[in-house]
N, C-alpha and C positions, 0 to 999 in steps of 0.2 A: 430448533428454535430457542434448546440453548443457545449456540452463537450470537442469533440477532441479543440476544436479552444481556450479556458478555460486549461487545459493538457500543448498543446500549449505555453503560454505567461507562465507555472506554469516553463515547464521543460528550458525556455529561463532565467527569475530565477533565478531556481537552479546554470545556466550552468555560469551567470555571481556571479553569492556567489559564487562561483567553483574556478572561473578566482582570484576574489578577494582574496579567503584564497592562492593559492602559488604565489601570494607577500608577505604572512605572516612568521616569520621564524613558524620553526615544531613546538614547542610547543604552540603556540596561534591555529594552522592552525589542529591540534589535539588535540586539546578543543572545539574549531569553531566548527566542522566538529564529533566530537560528538552528542558534542549539537542539532545541526541541524535532527541530525539522531534517537536523544531523544527525537526527539520536532513530528519527520514527523511518526519515526514507526508507533506511535499509531494510529496516525491518517490516514493512510495506512489498519492498520490491520484490525479497526475499518469496513471504508470504504467498505473492503473488504468482511471483512464477512457477511455486512450490505446487497451486495450486491448476494452471496450467498443465504443468507438464502433466500431473496425476491423470487430469482433465482426456490432452490427447491421446492418454495410456489406457482411453477409455474408450479409444474409436471417437472423443469429438469432434468435430470438424474446425476449419484457426477461424468462419465463420460466428456459430457456433459460440467456439470459447470468447470469440471477441465481441456479438456482444453482452456475454455474462460479466464478461472482463472489462468493457465502455474500450475495449483496446478495435483500432480498423485490424481489417484476419493480416496486414501488409508488420502491425506491428507485430501481433500473437508471433508471425512467425521468426520478427526475431529476435524477440525477448528468448522462444524456442528450445530457436537458435543458440541463443548465450547464455540457457545455464546449461544449457551441454556438454555445448563446450568449456562452460568449468564444471562440470560434476563427473569427467573423463579424467 
C-alpha cells in the first residue's frame, strides 16, 4: 500500500510540474520536458528491469511478468536478456 501512496505523490508532483510548463514558451517547455524525460526514463527502466528480474527469479513466467508490466512476453524476454547482460 505504501508504494501506491508514494506513487500518487510522485504523479501529483509531475502533474504540477507539467502544469507549470504549460505557462512557459514552447522552446523552454520543450527543453524542460525533454530534460525531465531524460532524467526519469533511465530510472524507471532500471526499476522495471529489476522488478522483472526479481519476478523471473521467483518463477514467474514471461507472460505473467508482461501482464503485470504492461509489456508483451517477447519484450520481457528481450529486457531480461539485456539486464542479465549488463549485470554480468
